[in-house]
C-alpha positions in Angstrom: -3.1 88.9 -98.8 -1.2 92.3 -99.1 -0.5 94.8 -96.3 1.9 97.7 -95.6 4.2 97.2 -92.7 7.3 98.6 -91.1 9.8 96.2 -89.7 13.4 95.9 -88.5 15.8 93.7 -90.4 19.3 92.3 -90.4 21.2 91.9 -93.6 22.4 88.3 -94.0 23.4 87.8 -97.7 23.0 89.5 -101.1 23.2 88.1 -104.5 23.4 90.2 -107.8 20.1 89.9 -109.7 20.7 92.2 -112.5 22.6 95.5 -113.3 21.5 97.8 -110.5 19.4 95.2 -108.5 20.4 92.6 -105.9 18.4 90.0 -103.9 19.0 90.5 -100.3 18.3 87.8 -97.7 17.2 89.4 -94.5 16.1 88.2 -91.0 13.4 90.5 -90.1 11.5 91.1 -86.8 8.0 90.6 -88.0 8.5 87.9 -90.8 11.6 86.1 -89.9 13.7 85.3 -92.9 12.7 87.0 -96.2 14.3 87.8 -99.5 14.0 91.4 -100.8 14.8 92.9 -104.2 16.6 96.3 -104.0 17.6 98.8 -106.7 20.6 101.1 -106.7 20.1 104.7 -105.8 21.8 107.9 -106.2 20.4 109.1 -102.9 23.3 109.4 -100.4 23.1 106.9 -97.5 20.4 104.8 -99.1 19.8 101.8 -101.3 22.7 99.4 -102.0 25.1 101.7 -100.0 23.7 100.5 -96.7 23.3 96.8 -97.5 26.3 95.0 -95.9 26.6 91.9 -93.7 24.9 92.3 -90.4 23.8 96.0 -91.2 20.7 96.9 -89.2 17.9 98.4 -91.2 14.4 99.7 -90.9 12.2 98.6 -93.8 8.9 100.0 -95.1 7.4 97.4 -97.3 4.3 96.1 -99.0 4.2 92.5 -97.7 2.5 89.8 -99.8 2.1 86.4 -98.2 3.5 83.6 -100.5 5.5 86.0 -102.7 8.9 84.6 -103.4 10.6 88.0 -103.2 9.3 91.1 -101.2 9.5 94.6 -102.4 10.8 97.3 -100.0 9.2 100.8 -100.4 11.9 102.6 -98.4 14.9 101.4 -96.2 17.0 103.2 -93.8 20.1 102.2 -91.9 19.0 102.5 -88.1 21.1 102.7 -86.0 24.4 103.6 -87.7 27.4 101.7 -86.9 30.5 103.5 -85.6 33.2 100.9 -85.9 32.1 97.8 -87.9 32.5 99.3 -91.5 35.9 100.9 -90.6 37.5 98.1 -88.5 38.8 95.1 -90.6 38.6 92.7 -87.6 34.9 93.5 -86.9 33.9 93.7 -90.6 35.5 90.2 -91.3 33.8 88.8 -88.2 30.5 90.4 -89.3 30.9 88.7 -92.8 31.6 85.3 -91.0 28.5 85.7 -88.6 26.3 86.7 -91.4 27.2 83.7 -93.5 26.5 81.4 -90.5 23.2 83.1 -89.9 22.2 82.8 -93.4 22.8 79.0 -93.2 20.9 78.4 -89.9 18.0 80.9 -89.9 15.4 79.4 -92.2 12.1 80.2 -90.4 9.7 82.5 -92.5 8.0 83.7 -89.4 8.9 86.4 -86.7 10.7 85.3 -83.6 11.0 88.4 -81.3 13.3 86.9 -78.7 15.7 85.6 -81.4 15.6 88.9 -83.3 16.4 90.9 -80.0 19.3 88.6 -79.2 20.7 89.1 -82.8 20.1 92.8 -82.8 21.7 93.4 -79.3 24.6 91.2 -80.1 25.3 93.1 -83.4 25.2 96.4 -81.5 27.6 95.0 -79.0 30.0 93.8 -81.9 30.1 97.4 -83.0 30.9 98.8 -79.6 33.3 96.1 -78.1 36.8 96.8 -77.5 38.2 94.1 -75.2 37.4 90.6 -76.0 36.8 91.0 -79.7 38.8 87.8 -80.7 36.3 85.7 -78.6 33.1 87.5 -79.8 32.1 84.9 -82.3 32.8 82.1 -79.9 30.5 83.4 -77.3 27.9 84.4 -79.9 27.7 80.9 -81.5 27.4 79.3 -78.0 24.6 81.7 -77.0 22.8 81.4 -80.3 22.4 77.6 -79.9 20.0 78.4 -77.1 17.5 80.1 -79.6 18.0 77.4 -82.2 17.1 74.5 -79.9 20.1 72.7 -79.1 21.7 74.7 -76.1 24.3 72.5 -74.3 23.1 70.9 -71.1 25.1 71.9 -68.1 25.4 68.3 -66.6 29.2 68.1 -66.0 29.8 65.7 -63.1 32.6 63.3 -61.9 31.4 60.5 -64.3 30.2 62.7 -67.1 33.2 64.6 -68.2 33.0 64.2 -72.1 30.7 66.5 -74.1 28.6 64.5 -76.5 27.9 66.6 -79.7 25.0 64.3 -80.8 23.2 64.5 -77.4 24.2 68.1 -76.4 25.2 66.8 -73.0 28.1 65.5 -71.0 28.6 61.7 -71.1 30.8 59.1 -69.6 33.6 57.9 -71.8 32.5 54.9 -74.0 33.7 53.0 -77.0 31.3 54.8 -79.2 33.5 57.9 -79.3 32.4 59.3 -82.9 30.6 62.3 -81.2 32.5 62.6 -77.9 35.0 65.3 -77.1 38.1 64.1 -75.2 38.8 65.5 -71.8 40.9 68.6 -72.9 38.3 69.5 -75.5 35.5 69.1 -73.0 37.2 71.2 -70.4 37.6 73.8 -73.0 34.0 73.7 -74.1 32.9 73.8 -70.5 34.4 77.3 -70.1 31.7 78.8 -72.4 28.8 77.6 -70.1 29.7 80.3 -67.5 30.6 83.1 -70.0 28.1 85.5 -71.4 28.9 88.8 -73.4 29.1 90.6 -70.1 32.0 88.3 -69.0 33.7 88.0 -72.3 36.8 89.8 -71.0 37.2 86.8 -68.4 37.5 84.3 -71.2 41.3 83.9 -71.7 42.1 81.8 -74.7 45.3 81.2 -76.8 44.9 81.2 -80.5 45.1 77.5 -80.7 42.3 77.1 -78.0 40.2 79.7 -79.8 40.4 77.8 -83.2 39.6 74.5 -81.3 36.6 75.9 -79.8 35.4 77.4 -83.2 35.8 74.0 -84.8 33.9 72.2 -82.0 31.2 74.7 -82.3 30.8 74.5 -86.0 30.8 70.7 -85.9 28.2 71.0 -83.1 26.0 73.2 -85.4 26.5 71.0 -88.4 25.4 67.8 -86.6 22.2 69.5 -85.5 21.7 71.5 -88.6 23.1 69.2 -91.4 22.0 71.6 -94.1 24.5 74.2 -92.8 27.4 72.9 -94.7 30.7 74.6 -95.2 31.3 78.3 -94.0 33.5 79.7 -96.8 34.4 82.9 -94.9 35.9 81.0 -92.1 39.4 80.9 -93.8 39.2 84.8 -94.3 38.5 85.2 -90.6 41.4 83.2 -89.7 43.8 85.0 -92.0 42.7 88.4 -90.6 43.1 87.4 -86.9 46.2 85.4 -87.3 47.8 88.1 -89.5 
């Protein structure tokens, strides 16, 4: 079945296919994750010139079910970013987050709530000034809500250690493989009360930020084993530590 459609999309990843063509993995509003083939164009502001990690696009396409690679009729960059392409900190964070999303977003069907969260978060990344260094931390914590393993807020006197396997706080036990220690759990607990609107209130040292990111990535890998290694993590560290 084939039909014409217009949808919004988020660029996740691109792979060179041939001279002048690339395969672009995108997360779309209507169809979830889909691969598209794009050609280079001499038209200013179009084609491969607007395909970069986390760029927001509008796509006119002829969608065909069960087709391995979809073909776009026309694409446009909407809305335009004002800072991400020109800010090395934001662009490196966009590369990192796009790689994570390319590993965890696998559904080939639309999810409006997830798409709106991603779309609005990316727009915020373009706009944010204060709290940028913690953006990816808050983003990953909030994203887990849409992926089905949002941490349970059950911290109590006896349950002080976050259990990565169960996604909740537990009492200390001899089976400590998936338990965070007290210091790590206390640090992780800070994220439970922080959304993007409170990101300025999250005061973290460089070491705390790195610890939280490692915890979050371990948490994701446990619940999504296919995620594997995030190669752009080292680049992100170098940019922010430099």
